[in-house]
C-alpha positions as CSV (number, residue, x, y, z in Angstrom):
1,M,-80.7,2.2,-14.5
2,D,-79.1,5.2,-12.6
3,T,-78.3,2.9,-9.6
4,E,-76.7,0.2,-11.7
5,A,-74.5,2.9,-13.4
6,Q,-73.3,4.3,-10.0
7,H,-72.4,0.7,-9.0
8,T,-70.5,0.2,-12.2
9,E,-68.7,3.5,-11.8
10,R,-67.9,2.8,-8.2
11,D,-66.6,-0.7,-9.3
12,R,-64.3,0.9,-11.9
13,S,-63.1,3.4,-9.6
14,S,-62.2,0.7,-7.0
15,E,-60.3,-1.3,-9.6
16,T,-58.4,1.9,-10.5
17,E,-57.4,2.7,-7.0
18,E,-56.4,-1.1,-6.4
19,R,-54.1,-1.0,-9.4
20,S,-52.7,2.4,-8.3
21,R,-52.1,1.0,-4.8
22,S,-50.5,-2.1,-6.3
23,A,-48.2,-0.2,-8.4
24,R,-47.2,2.0,-5.3
25,I,-46.3,-1.1,-3.4
26,S,-44.7,-3.3,-5.9
27,G,-42.8,-0.4,-7.8
28,P,-40.2,0.2,-5.0
29,A,-39.9,-3.7,-4.5
30,E,-38.9,-4.1,-8.2
31,R,-36.6,-1.2,-7.8
32,D,-35.0,-2.7,-4.8
33,G,-34.6,-6.1,-6.7
34,E,-32.8,-4.1,-9.4
35,T,-30.6,-2.4,-6.8
36,G,-29.9,-5.6,-5.2
37,G,-28.6,-7.0,-8.6
38,W,-26.4,-4.1,-8.8
39,S,-25.3,-4.3,-5.3
40,W,-23.8,-7.8,-6.0
41,R,-22.1,-6.5,-8.9
42,R,-20.7,-3.4,-7.1
43,T,-19.6,-5.8,-4.3
44,G,-17.7,-7.9,-6.8
45,V,-16.0,-4.9,-8.4
46,V,-15.0,-3.5,-5.1
47,G,-13.7,-6.7,-3.9
48,G,-11.7,-7.2,-7.1
49,V,-10.4,-3.6,-6.8
50,C,-9.5,-4.3,-3.1
51,V,-7.6,-7.5,-4.1
52,V,-5.7,-5.7,-6.9
53,F,-4.9,-2.7,-4.5
54,L,-3.5,-5.3,-2.1
55,L,-1.4,-7.1,-4.5
56,L,0.0,-3.9,-5.7
57,L,0.8,-2.7,-2.1
58,S,2.4,-6.1,-1.4
59,H,4.6,-6.0,-4.6
60,F,5.8,-2.3,-4.1
61,V,5.5,-1.3,-0.5
62,M,4.6,-3.9,2.2
63,Q,4.3,-7.6,1.8
64,P,2.9,-10.0,4.5
65,F,5.2,-13.0,4.8
66,L,4.2,-16.3,6.6
67,I,6.8,-17.8,8.8
68,P,7.0,-21.5,8.0
69,S,9.6,-22.9,10.4
70,G,11.2,-22.2,13.7
71,S,14.7,-21.3,12.2
72,M,14.0,-17.7,13.6
73,E,12.9,-18.5,17.0
74,P,12.5,-16.9,19.5
75,T,12.3,-13.6,17.4
76,L,9.8,-15.1,15.0
77,Q,7.5,-18.0,15.7
78,V,5.9,-20.6,13.4
79,G,2.8,-19.2,12.0
80,D,3.6,-15.5,12.5
81,R,2.7,-13.2,9.6
82,I,5.5,-10.5,9.4
83,L,5.2,-7.4,7.4
84,V,8.2,-7.0,5.2
85,N,9.0,-3.3,4.4
86,K,9.9,-3.3,0.7
87,L,10.9,0.4,0.8
88,A,13.6,-0.1,3.4
89,Y,16.5,-0.3,1.0
90,R,15.0,1.3,-2.1
91,F,16.4,4.8,-1.6
92,G,20.1,4.2,-1.1
93,D,20.2,2.4,2.3
94,Q,21.8,-0.8,2.7
95,P,21.1,-3.8,4.9
96,R,22.6,-3.5,8.3
97,R,24.2,-6.0,10.6
98,G,21.3,-7.0,12.8
99,D,18.5,-6.5,10.4
100,V,16.0,-9.2,9.9
101,I,15.5,-9.5,6.2
102,V,13.5,-11.6,3.6
103,F,15.6,-12.5,0.5
104,D,15.3,-14.6,-2.7
105,G,17.7,-17.3,-2.2
106,T,18.2,-18.2,-5.9
107,G,21.7,-18.5,-6.6
108,S,22.9,-18.6,-3.0
109,F,20.8,-20.9,-1.0
110,L,19.4,-22.5,-4.1
111,Q,21.4,-22.9,-7.3
112,E,18.2,-22.7,-9.3
113,A,14.5,-22.2,-8.8
114,P,12.5,-25.3,-8.5
115,E,10.2,-25.9,-11.7
116,E,6.4,-25.6,-11.1
117,N,3.2,-25.4,-13.0
118,P,2.7,-21.8,-14.2
119,V,-0.9,-21.5,-13.2
120,T,-0.6,-23.1,-9.7
121,G,2.6,-21.0,-9.2
122,A,0.7,-17.8,-10.0
123,L,-2.1,-18.7,-7.7
124,H,0.2,-19.6,-4.9
125,G,2.3,-16.6,-5.5
126,A,-0.6,-14.3,-5.2
127,A,-1.9,-16.1,-1.9
128,A,1.7,-15.8,-0.5
129,A,1.8,-12.1,-1.4
130,L,-1.4,-11.8,0.7
131,G,0.1,-13.8,3.6
132,L,-2.5,-16.5,3.0
133,A,0.1,-19.2,2.0
134,E,3.7,-20.3,2.7
135,P,6.2,-18.3,0.9
136,A,7.9,-19.5,-2.3
137,E,10.5,-22.1,-1.8
138,T,13.2,-19.6,-2.9
139,D,12.3,-17.1,-0.2
140,F,14.0,-17.1,3.1
141,V,14.0,-15.0,6.4
142,K,17.3,-14.5,8.2
143,R,19.2,-12.0,10.4
144,V,22.2,-10.1,8.8
145,V,25.4,-10.9,10.7
146,G,28.0,-9.7,8.2
147,V,27.9,-7.0,5.5
148,G,30.4,-6.5,2.7
149,G,34.0,-6.4,3.9
150,D,33.3,-7.8,7.3
151,R,35.4,-10.6,8.8
152,V,33.1,-13.0,10.6
153,V,34.6,-15.7,12.7
154,C,33.0,-18.4,14.9
155,C,34.1,-18.8,17.5
156,D,36.5,-17.2,20.0
157,G,37.9,-18.7,23.2
158,N,34.7,-17.9,25.0
159,G,32.4,-19.3,22.3
160,R,31.2,-16.1,20.8
161,L,31.0,-15.2,17.2
162,T,33.2,-12.2,16.3
163,V,32.9,-9.5,13.6
164,N,36.0,-7.6,12.6
165,G,37.7,-8.8,15.7
166,V,35.1,-7.7,18.2
167,P,32.9,-10.4,20.1
168,V,29.2,-10.1,19.6
169,E,26.7,-10.9,22.6
170,E,23.8,-12.4,20.5
171,R,21.0,-12.2,22.9
172,Y,18.5,-12.8,20.2
173,V,19.9,-16.4,19.7
174,L,17.4,-19.0,21.2
175,L,18.5,-19.7,24.7
176,G,20.6,-22.9,25.0
177,D,21.8,-22.7,21.3
178,A,25.5,-22.1,20.7
179,P,26.4,-19.2,18.2
180,S,27.4,-22.1,15.9
181,K,28.6,-25.6,16.1
182,V,30.1,-25.3,12.7
183,P,33.5,-23.4,12.9
184,F,34.0,-20.7,10.1
185,D,36.2,-17.9,9.3
186,I,35.1,-15.9,6.3
187,V,35.2,-12.3,4.7
188,V,32.2,-11.1,3.1
189,P,32.5,-10.0,-0.4
190,Q,31.3,-6.5,-1.3
191,G,27.7,-6.4,-2.5
192,T,26.9,-9.6,-0.5
193,L,25.6,-10.5,3.1
194,W,26.4,-13.3,5.6
195,V,23.0,-14.5,7.2
196,M,22.1,-16.7,10.0
197,G,18.8,-17.8,11.8
198,D,18.5,-17.0,15.4
199,H,17.5,-20.6,16.1
200,R,21.1,-21.6,15.3
201,S,20.7,-25.4,15.9
202,Q,17.7,-25.5,13.6
203,S,18.6,-23.0,10.9
204,S,20.0,-23.8,7.4
205,D,21.8,-20.5,6.6
206,S,24.9,-19.3,5.1
207,R,27.1,-21.8,7.2
208,D,25.3,-24.6,5.2
209,H,26.5,-23.2,1.8
210,L,30.2,-22.5,2.4
211,G,31.3,-25.1,0.0
212,Q,28.9,-24.1,-2.8
213,P,29.2,-21.6,-5.4
214,G,28.7,-18.2,-3.9
215,G,29.9,-19.5,-0.5
216,G,26.4,-18.9,1.1
217,M,26.6,-15.2,0.7
218,V,23.4,-13.4,-0.2
219,P,23.6,-10.8,-3.0
220,V,22.2,-7.3,-1.7
221,E,20.1,-7.1,-4.9
222,R,18.3,-10.4,-3.8
223,V,17.0,-8.8,-0.6
224,I,13.2,-8.2,-0.8
225,G,12.9,-6.2,2.2
226,R,13.4,-5.9,6.0
227,A,11.0,-7.5,8.5
228,D,9.6,-4.6,10.6
229,W,6.5,-5.7,12.2
230,I,4.7,-8.8,13.3
231,G,1.0,-8.4,12.2
232,W,-0.4,-11.7,13.2
233,P,-1.4,-13.2,15.6
234,F,-2.9,-10.2,17.4
235,G,-1.4,-11.5,20.6
236,R,2.1,-11.0,19.2
237,W,1.3,-7.7,17.2
238,A,4.6,-5.7,17.6
239,G,7.6,-4.4,15.9
240,V,10.3,-6.9,15.0
241,P,12.8,-6.1,17.9
242,E,16.0,-4.2,17.0
243,T,19.3,-5.2,18.5
244,G,22.4,-3.5,19.6
245,A,24.6,-6.3,19.5
246,F,26.6,-4.9,16.6
247,D,26.9,-1.4,18.0
248,A,30.6,-1.8,19.0
249,V,31.6,-3.5,15.7
250,P,33.9,-1.2,13.7
251,A,33.7,-0.7,9.9
252,P,35.8,-3.3,7.9
253,A,39.4,-2.2,7.4
254,A,40.1,-0.7,4.0
255,G,41.1,-3.3,1.6
256,G,39.6,-6.2,3.5
257,H,41.1,-8.4,6.2
258,G,44.1,-10.6,6.0
């Protein structure tokens, strides 16, 4: 009887130890499973916060902008993603001659914005704001050639563009391109800009809208920002080159040009 009792006690003791060992082994695994569930939620929340942060950054400070065409070659290539500084003109500074800017062409290059589905438009806008899609049809990137009051003429006897009577050596223009095959002589109204692409023969710019309302002039308030950096591809990672082409150009004469 005593022997059987001892065996029974040992059996019960073994079962208790086994349960305890199983609890010690399975407990952390179950907790890990719970942690894994929370980890996925955390990942989703963190990802969402990052997207919101990037959208806010893009909206107020710095926006990636995908270059969809060759109109700004050789300065900007098709597929480049530039970083547009939205603070460049926020604190009283104005666009200057030679700046490469991104602007909303509604009312100047386009008389009205094209209609689009609100949902797909919002999704495309978010993707474009992150540099993942082509920009909106209303957004353009060009170089400022004339500011308010400037007289811009093309071309002089040597085939050069002049601003306020001074010839401009446009070394940023694609090699082999003429400054313009379309002659023009315009005075830029105050508060507007005359803009042109660096690949003159392939750029639809202010020249193409001379006969339309606004005369191809871009209102300063439509400027989104200044293109300061090329962020992608990595092989072209650099600042957008500045130019001294307009350094000798004087301020426009008071009262405009005759």
